[in-house]
N, C-alpha and C positions, 0 to 999 in steps of 0.2 A: 534503545529502541522504545518508542512510545506505543500506545494502544493502537493508533491508526496504522502505524507501520506493521505491527503484528497482525492486525485483522486483515490488512491488505495482502500480506504474504499468504495468510490462510485462504483468502478468497482466490488468490491466483492458483494455489495448489488444488483447491476444490474445482475450480474452473478447468484446469488442465486435465484433471481426472474425468470430468464430464466430457470434455472434448475427445479424449482418447476412447472412452466408453462409447460415445456416439459414433466414432469412426469404426470401431470394431463391430458394433451392432448395426452399422449402416443406418443409424438414426440421425438424420440431418438436424432435426429439431434439438435433440440433446447436444449434438456437437455445437450448434449455434448458441445454445444456452451457455455451454461451457466457455465458448469464445467470449461472449459478453461478460460473463462472470469474471473471467481472467482479466479482461480489460478494465473492469470496475475495480478489481483488486489492485491492479497496477496504478490506477489513479489514486486510490486511497493510500497506498504505500507512499506514493510521491507526495501527497498532501502531508502525510505524517513526517516525512523527511524534511519538507519545507518548514513545517511547524517547529520541528526540532532545531533547525538552523536559526530561525527567528528567535526562539527561546534562548539559544546559546549566545546569539549576538546581543540580546537584551541583557543577559547576565554579565557579559563582558563590559558593556557600557555602564551598568550599575556598579560593577567592581572598579572601573576606572574612576567614576565619580567619587566613590568611597576613598580611593587612594589620594585623590586631589584635595579632599576635605581635611 
């Protein structure tokens, strides 16, 4: 897990907490803020996962080139 994945997960948790608090307190603004934060966290986590896959693929390509040399 890289930094973006970790921060994305943290943003999702924080957003979920705000959503729930907004629902309990009947505060639509807080609920909407939480929804947006959770969505942003989901995007950041996805970006981190994609970045990790690209890095892994690049490592495999470089390893294959080293084996061929």
